[in-house]
C-alpha positions, -999 to 999 in steps of 0.1 A, spaced: -128 -14 106 -125 -38 77 -93 -58 73 -65 -36 62 -31 -37 44 -7 -12 60 16 7 36 53 12 46 47 48 57 22 37 83 43 7 94 73 29 100 52 52 122 36 23 142 70 7 148 90 39 157 63 57 177 44 29 194 66 -2 193 35 -23 189 24 -51 165 7 -41 133 -29 -53 133 -37 -64 98 -16 -72 68 19 -60 58 32 -67 23 65 -85 21 75 -54 -1 72 -33 31 94 -57 49 120 -53 21 117 -15 23 118 -15 61 132 -47 76 121 -40 112 85 -45 100 91 -82 101 93 -82 139 60 -63 142 39 -77 114 9 -99 124 3 -112 88 27 -110 58 11 -108 24 31 -120 -7 22 -106 -42 7 -130 -67 9 -128 -105 -25 -110 -106 -11 -82 -84 18 -76 -108 -5 -76 -138 -29 -51 -122 0 -29 -111 12 -28 -147 -23 -19 -160 -25 9 -135 10 22 -142 1 24 -180 -30 45 -171 -11 67 -146 18 73 -170 -6 84 -198 -20 109 -174 15 121 -165 13 108 -129 34 77 -126 34 60 -92 63 42 -75 63 5 -86 64 -9 -51 34 12 -41 14 1 -71 20 -36 -62 10 -29 -26 -22 -12 -38 -29 -41 -61 -25 -65 -33 -51 -46 -12 -75 -42 -42 -73 -79 -53 -81 -91 -17 -108 -65 -8 -86 -50 19 -85 -13 29 -51 3 21 -40 25 50 -12 50 42 2 84 47 12 87 10 -8 112 -10 -1 95 -44 -24 67 -35 -52 93 -34 -41 103 -69 -43 66 -80 -78 63 -66 -90 95 -82 -75 89 -116 -75 52 -122 -91 31 -94 -122 48 -79 -132 17 -60 -98 13 -42 -106 12 -4 -82 38 10 -76 55 43 -52 84 40 -40 92 75 -24 126 75 -4 133 44 32 130 33 44 146 1 61 122 -23 
């Protein structure tokens, strides 16, 4: 598998079910949402200015379509996109983002959780 950025929903599952290290990147935003992630993360990724700008651009598009996405999730998606990483998540709204605004977002949707 290509290098991946693991969303909070996946990190929580890895930590609570398996108690193993996350292989790949974890956003510092995931660590803020779920502090135990810090002990299991192999690589922490910090947002850059370009990530915030892209997240804003996407949110404008998504709001126009009536499908706003949580801000933290948009920044995490922008981090993955800007670095060519595959975003691994359980959260269905990332699929909506891919379908409606970012068709070339590399995304793996493992199972689904309603948001």
